[in-house]
C-alpha positions as CSV (number, residue, x, y, z in Angstrom):
1,M,0.0,0.0,0.0
2,H,1.4,3.4,-1.0
3,R,2.6,5.6,1.9
4,L,1.6,2.7,4.4
5,F,3.3,2.4,7.8
6,L,3.4,-1.0,9.6
7,S,5.4,-0.7,12.8
8,T,5.3,-4.5,13.1
9,C,7.4,-4.8,9.8
10,L,10.0,-2.4,11.3
11,A,10.1,-4.5,14.3
12,L,10.6,-7.7,12.3
13,A,13.3,-6.1,10.2
14,A,15.2,-5.3,13.4
15,G,15.2,-9.0,14.3
16,A,12.2,-9.1,16.7
17,C,10.5,-12.0,15.1
18,N,8.4,-14.4,17.2
19,S,8.2,-11.6,19.7
20,N,5.3,-13.4,21.5
21,G,7.8,-16.0,22.8
22,S,5.6,-18.8,21.2
23,Q,7.7,-21.2,19.1
24,I,7.7,-25.0,18.4
25,G,10.8,-27.0,19.1
26,P,13.8,-26.5,21.3
27,G,14.4,-23.2,23.0
28,T,10.7,-22.4,23.4
29,S,10.1,-19.5,25.8
30,D,7.9,-20.6,28.6
31,S,7.2,-17.3,30.4
32,P,3.8,-16.9,32.1
33,T,2.6,-14.6,29.3
34,S,3.4,-17.2,26.5
35,S,2.0,-20.1,28.6
36,E,-1.2,-18.2,29.2
37,A,-1.5,-17.3,25.6
38,A,-0.8,-20.9,24.6
39,A,-3.5,-22.2,26.9
40,R,-6.0,-19.9,25.3
41,R,-5.1,-21.2,21.8
42,P,-6.1,-24.6,20.5
43,A,-3.2,-27.0,19.8
44,I,-1.9,-27.3,16.3
45,T,-3.2,-30.7,15.1
46,A,-2.5,-32.7,12.0
47,D,-4.4,-31.4,8.9
48,S,-6.9,-34.2,8.2
49,M,-7.9,-32.4,5.0
50,A,-4.3,-32.4,3.6
51,S,-3.5,-34.0,0.2
52,S,-2.4,-37.6,0.0
53,D,-1.6,-38.8,-3.5
54,P,-0.3,-42.1,-4.9
55,G,3.2,-42.2,-6.2
56,P,4.1,-42.0,-9.8
57,G,2.7,-44.8,-11.8
58,Q,0.3,-45.9,-9.1
59,P,-3.4,-45.6,-9.6
60,P,-5.6,-43.3,-7.6
61,D,-7.5,-44.6,-4.6
62,P,-11.0,-45.4,-6.1
63,A,-12.6,-44.0,-3.1
64,M,-10.9,-40.6,-3.7
65,A,-11.0,-40.6,-7.5
66,D,-12.7,-37.9,-9.5
67,D,-16.4,-38.5,-10.2
68,V,-16.1,-36.9,-13.6
69,P,-13.2,-35.8,-15.8
70,R,-12.0,-32.2,-15.1
71,T,-9.1,-31.6,-17.5
72,V,-8.5,-27.9,-16.7
73,M,-8.8,-28.3,-12.9
74,K,-6.5,-31.3,-13.0
75,A,-3.9,-29.1,-14.8
76,Q,-4.4,-26.3,-12.3
77,V,-3.7,-28.5,-9.3
78,I,-0.6,-30.0,-10.9
79,L,0.7,-26.5,-12.0
80,E,0.2,-25.1,-8.5
81,R,2.1,-28.0,-6.9
82,L,4.9,-27.4,-9.2
83,G,5.1,-23.7,-8.3
84,F,3.2,-22.2,-11.2
85,A,0.2,-20.8,-9.4
86,P,-3.2,-20.6,-11.3
87,G,-4.7,-18.2,-8.6
88,I,-8.3,-19.4,-8.0
89,V,-8.6,-23.2,-8.9
90,D,-11.9,-23.2,-10.8
91,G,-11.6,-25.4,-13.8
92,E,-11.4,-22.4,-16.1
93,L,-8.7,-21.4,-18.5
94,G,-8.5,-17.8,-17.2
95,L,-5.8,-15.1,-16.9
96,S,-4.0,-16.6,-13.9
97,T,-4.0,-20.2,-15.3
98,R,-2.6,-18.9,-18.6
99,N,0.2,-17.1,-16.8
100,A,0.8,-20.3,-14.9
101,L,1.0,-22.2,-18.1
102,R,3.4,-19.7,-19.7
103,G,5.7,-20.1,-16.7
104,F,5.5,-23.9,-16.8
105,Q,6.2,-24.0,-20.6
106,E,9.2,-21.7,-20.3
107,A,10.6,-23.7,-17.4
108,N,10.2,-27.0,-19.4
109,G,11.4,-25.8,-22.8
110,L,8.0,-25.8,-24.4
111,P,6.5,-23.3,-26.9
112,V,5.2,-20.5,-24.7
113,T,1.5,-20.3,-25.7
114,G,-0.4,-19.9,-22.4
115,E,-2.7,-22.7,-23.8
116,L,-3.4,-26.2,-22.4
117,D,-1.9,-27.5,-25.7
118,D,-0.7,-31.0,-26.6
119,P,3.0,-30.4,-25.7
120,S,2.0,-29.0,-22.3
121,Q,-0.4,-31.9,-21.7
122,S,2.2,-34.4,-22.6
123,V,4.6,-33.1,-20.0
124,L,1.9,-32.7,-17.4
125,A,1.0,-36.5,-17.9
126,R,4.0,-37.2,-15.8
127,W,1.8,-36.4,-12.8
128,S,-1.3,-38.3,-14.2
129,Q,-1.7,-40.0,-10.8
130,I,-2.7,-36.7,-9.2
131,A,-6.5,-36.3,-9.4
132,A,-8.3,-33.0,-10.0
133,T,-10.4,-33.3,-6.8
134,R,-10.4,-35.3,-3.6
135,L,-13.0,-36.0,-0.8
136,V,-12.5,-34.5,2.7
137,T,-14.5,-34.4,5.8
138,I,-14.7,-31.0,7.5
139,P,-13.2,-31.3,10.9
140,A,-15.0,-29.9,14.0
141,D,-12.1,-27.6,14.9
142,F,-11.8,-26.2,11.4
143,A,-15.5,-25.4,11.4
144,A,-15.7,-24.0,14.9
145,G,-15.3,-20.4,13.8
146,P,-16.2,-17.8,15.1
147,F,-17.6,-16.5,11.8
148,A,-19.2,-13.1,11.4
149,P,-19.7,-10.6,8.6
150,L,-17.0,-7.9,8.4
151,P,-18.3,-4.4,9.2
152,P,-17.5,-2.0,6.4
153,D,-16.5,0.8,8.8
154,P,-12.7,0.7,9.8
155,E,-13.6,2.1,13.1
156,A,-15.8,-0.9,13.8
157,Q,-13.3,-3.3,12.4
158,A,-10.7,-1.9,14.8
159,R,-12.7,-3.1,17.7
160,L,-12.7,-6.6,16.7
161,P,-10.0,-9.1,17.9
162,V,-9.3,-10.4,14.4
163,L,-10.5,-9.7,10.9
164,G,-11.6,-13.3,10.2
165,Y,-13.8,-15.2,7.9
166,A,-17.5,-14.3,7.5
167,S,-18.4,-17.9,7.1
168,L,-17.2,-21.5,6.9
169,D,-17.9,-21.5,3.2
170,E,-15.3,-18.6,2.8
171,K,-12.8,-20.3,5.0
172,L,-13.1,-23.6,3.1
173,A,-12.8,-21.7,-0.2
174,E,-9.4,-20.2,0.9
175,R,-8.2,-23.5,2.2
176,F,-8.7,-25.1,-1.2
177,H,-7.6,-22.1,-3.2
178,T,-10.9,-21.6,-4.9
179,T,-14.4,-19.9,-4.3
180,A,-17.4,-20.9,-2.4
181,A,-19.3,-21.0,-5.7
182,V,-16.8,-23.6,-7.1
183,L,-17.1,-25.7,-3.9
184,H,-20.9,-25.7,-4.2
185,A,-20.7,-26.7,-7.9
186,L,-18.5,-29.7,-6.9
187,N,-21.1,-30.4,-4.2
188,P,-24.5,-29.8,-5.7
189,A,-27.6,-29.9,-3.7
190,P,-30.2,-32.6,-4.3
191,A,-32.4,-32.1,-7.2
192,G,-34.8,-29.4,-6.4
193,G,-33.1,-28.5,-3.2
194,A,-31.3,-25.2,-2.3
195,A,-27.6,-25.2,-1.6
196,A,-27.0,-25.2,2.2
197,P,-23.8,-23.8,3.9
198,F,-21.2,-26.4,4.6
199,A,-21.1,-27.9,8.1
200,S,-18.8,-29.8,10.5
201,G,-18.5,-33.5,9.8
202,Q,-19.8,-33.1,6.2
203,K,-17.9,-34.9,3.5
204,I,-17.3,-32.8,0.4
205,R,-15.4,-32.8,-2.9
206,V,-12.7,-30.1,-3.1
207,P,-10.0,-29.1,-5.6
208,N,-7.0,-31.4,-4.9
209,V,-4.5,-28.7,-4.1
210,G,-1.3,-29.8,-2.6
211,A,2.2,-28.7,-1.4
212,D,0.4,-28.4,2.0
213,A,2.6,-30.6,4.3
214,I,3.4,-28.9,7.5
215,S,6.6,-29.5,9.4
216,A,6.7,-28.0,13.0
217,L,10.1,-26.4,12.6
218,G,11.6,-24.6,15.6
219,D,11.9,-21.2,13.9
220,Q,8.2,-21.1,13.0
221,D,5.8,-19.2,15.1
222,E,2.7,-21.2,16.1
223,D,0.2,-18.6,15.0
224,W,1.9,-18.6,11.5
225,L,1.8,-22.4,11.4
226,R,-2.0,-22.2,12.1
227,T,-2.3,-19.8,9.3
228,L,-0.4,-22.1,6.9
229,V,-2.6,-25.0,7.9
230,A,-5.8,-22.9,7.4
231,L,-4.6,-21.9,3.9
232,G,-3.3,-25.3,2.8
233,V,0.3,-24.0,2.3
234,G,3.2,-26.2,3.3
235,T,6.3,-25.2,5.1
236,D,8.6,-27.0,2.5
237,Q,9.0,-24.5,-0.3
238,P,11.8,-23.8,-2.7
239,A,14.2,-20.9,-1.9
240,L,14.1,-17.9,-4.3
241,D,17.3,-15.9,-5.0
242,R,15.5,-13.3,-7.1
243,V,12.0,-12.1,-7.6
244,V,10.8,-10.1,-10.7
245,V,7.5,-8.4,-10.8
246,S,6.3,-7.3,-14.2
247,R,3.8,-4.5,-14.4
248,G,2.9,-5.3,-18.0
249,A,2.5,-9.1,-17.6
250,G,1.0,-8.8,-14.1
251,T,3.1,-11.6,-12.8
252,L,5.7,-12.2,-10.0
253,R,8.4,-14.6,-11.2
254,G,10.7,-16.3,-8.7
255,Y,14.3,-17.7,-9.7
256,G,16.6,-20.1,-7.9
257,A,20.2,-19.4,-7.3
258,D,21.0,-21.1,-10.6
259,G,18.7,-18.9,-12.5
260,K,16.0,-21.5,-12.9
261,L,12.4,-20.3,-13.0
262,L,10.8,-21.9,-10.0
263,A,7.6,-20.0,-9.4
264,V,5.1,-17.8,-11.1
265,F,2.2,-15.9,-9.4
266,T,-0.3,-13.6,-10.9
267,V,-0.4,-10.3,-9.0
268,T,-2.1,-6.9,-8.9
269,T,0.4,-4.0,-9.2
270,G,-0.3,-0.3,-8.7
271,S,-2.6,2.1,-10.5
272,S,-2.4,5.4,-12.3
273,H,-2.6,7.2,-8.8
274,D,0.0,4.9,-7.2
275,P,2.2,3.3,-9.9
276,L,4.5,0.3,-9.3
277,P,7.9,1.8,-8.4
278,L,10.2,0.4,-11.0
279,G,13.7,-0.6,-9.9
280,K,15.7,-2.9,-7.6
281,W,14.7,-3.3,-4.0
282,K,15.6,-5.4,-0.9
283,I,13.3,-7.3,1.5
284,N,13.6,-5.6,5.0
285,G,11.5,-8.3,6.7
286,I,8.5,-10.5,6.5
287,D,5.6,-9.8,8.9
288,H,3.2,-12.8,9.4
289,N,-0.5,-12.0,10.3
290,P,0.2,-8.2,10.3
291,E,-1.8,-5.4,11.9
292,F,-2.6,-2.4,9.7
293,H,-2.2,1.2,10.5
294,Y,-5.1,2.8,8.7
295,N,-4.5,6.4,7.9
296,P,-7.1,8.0,5.6
297,E,-4.8,11.0,4.8
298,L,-2.5,8.6,2.9
299,F,-5.1,7.2,0.5
300,W,-6.3,9.3,-2.4
301,D,-9.8,7.5,-2.5
302,V,-10.6,8.0,1.2
303,S,-11.8,11.1,2.9
304,D,-9.3,12.7,5.2
305,K,-12.0,13.3,7.8
306,K,-12.0,9.6,8.6
307,P,-10.1,8.8,11.8
308,K,-6.8,6.8,11.9
309,V,-7.2,3.3,13.5
310,L,-5.2,0.2,14.1
311,L,-6.9,-2.7,12.4
312,P,-6.2,-6.2,13.9
313,P,-4.7,-9.0,11.9
314,G,-6.7,-11.6,10.0
315,P,-7.2,-13.0,6.5
316,N,-9.8,-10.3,5.7
317,G,-7.5,-7.4,6.7
318,P,-6.3,-5.0,4.0
319,V,-3.1,-6.8,3.5
320,G,-4.2,-10.3,4.2
321,V,-2.1,-12.8,6.1
322,V,1.4,-11.5,5.2
323,W,3.4,-8.3,4.6
324,I,6.8,-8.5,2.8
325,D,8.4,-5.2,3.6
326,L,10.6,-3.7,0.8
327,S,13.4,-1.1,0.9
328,K,11.3,1.2,-1.1
329,P,9.6,3.2,1.7
330,H,6.0,2.2,2.4
331,Y,5.9,-0.5,-0.3
332,G,5.5,-4.2,0.1
333,I,4.2,-7.5,-1.3
334,H,1.1,-8.8,0.5
335,G,-2.1,-10.8,0.6
336,T,-5.7,-9.6,0.1
337,P,-9.2,-10.4,1.4
338,E,-10.5,-10.4,-2.2
339,P,-8.7,-13.2,-4.1
340,E,-11.0,-13.0,-7.1
341,T,-9.7,-9.5,-7.8
342,I,-6.1,-10.4,-8.3
343,G,-4.8,-9.4,-11.9
344,R,-8.1,-7.7,-12.5
345,S,-8.0,-4.6,-10.4
346,E,-5.7,-1.9,-9.2
347,S,-3.8,-1.5,-5.9
348,H,-2.6,1.5,-4.0
349,G,0.9,0.8,-5.4
350,C,2.0,-2.5,-3.7
351,V,2.0,-6.0,-5.1
352,R,-0.9,-8.0,-4.1
353,L,-1.6,-11.8,-4.3
354,T,-4.2,-14.2,-3.0
355,N,-3.6,-15.0,0.6
356,W,-2.5,-18.6,-0.2
357,D,0.0,-17.3,-2.8
358,A,1.3,-14.6,-0.5
359,A,1.8,-17.2,2.3
360,R,3.6,-19.5,-0.1
361,L,5.9,-16.8,-1.3
362,A,6.7,-15.8,2.3
363,Q,8.0,-19.3,2.7
364,M,10.2,-18.9,-0.3
365,V,12.0,-15.6,0.3
366,T,14.3,-14.1,2.9
367,T,16.0,-10.8,3.4
368,A,18.7,-12.1,1.1
369,T,16.2,-12.4,-1.9
370,R,16.7,-9.7,-4.5
371,V,13.5,-8.0,-5.8
372,E,13.1,-6.2,-9.1
373,F,10.1,-4.3,-10.4
374,V,10.0,-4.0,-14.2
375,A,7.7,-2.4,-16.8
C-alpha cells in the first residue's frame, strides 16, 4: 500500500520475530505470558484435509478418484504443486491459469503459448496420478469459527479481535484455493433443493490442491503455522534468490540461485494514482499476520476526515495474512481479502496476491532475496 506504515514490519526487520515468545521446538520460551497465551489457543493438530496422493505410476484410490473428468482443474492443481500458481482453482482457463501455463512452458522448454496444448499436456502427464479433486470431511475444529460478517467501517473493524472469515464457506474456499461457488458446484444440492452452507462433519469434494505438508520447525511461530494449515500451504518450499515483478505481464516470477524459473504468481500491481515503483529493491523483513495502520490521509480515494485506526490481523484485513516489507519506503508485497480481484483490479501501489499465494511466497523468500520491479 502506498505511503503505508506498519510498525510490526519495522520490528521484524530489526530482528524481533516471534516476539510473542511462542515457538515450536527446542528453545521455546515458557514465560507466564506465553504459557497463558498458549493455553487460550487450540493445539496445532494434523491437517486431516491435507493432500495424500499415490506415487508416480500408481493408480488413484478409487474412493478418492474424480467423479467426472476435469481436465483444466487437474492441470491447475498440478501446476500449483509445481510452483506455477493458477490463482483461483476453478476449472477455467482464465488469466492466472494462462500465466501459470506460460511459466510452466518456459521452465520446461516448451512453446510458450499460455494454452493447455498437446505439448504441455504431454509433460503434465508425468503427474497423471494426481486427481483434479479429492474428498474430505470437514473437521470440527476447522468449522468451529467464530464467523461473522466484516463491518465496512474501519472504526468498527478496529474493535474486533481479528479480521476473520465471514463464514465456513469462505474459510473452506481459501483452504482449497478456490471460491465458495466452485465448492458448491462440486457438491450440488439434491435435485430441487437449495444449496446449504457447509457444516462440520460433512464430506465434500474439493480441488486437490497440494504442497500443503506442515513441518513443525523450531523457527516457525505457532500462529503462523496455524495460518499455513488454514490456507493449505506447506512449510517446505523452494528458496528464491531473485523475484521479478512485471507491471505489463501482471506476474511475479521467482528464480533459484542457478537462475532457474521456480515459481510464477499472478499479481495486482499499482494504479495510475500509485504506480508500481520500477527498480531494484531489498526485502527488509516478513511480517506474518500483520496489523494494519489505517491512515485515511494517505489514500487518495478515502476522505481525510475519517479517523486513523489500528486494524487487527486476519485473512480479511487490508493486507491479508502477510506483509513482505521492501526497501522502497512504504511499499510491500502482501495478501488480500478479495482473491477474485487479483490481476483484475488496481492496488495502492503495492504488489498483491491471493492469501494462499502470498503465504507460499513468504516461505520462499528471505531478506537475502533480490526484488526487481520492471515495466
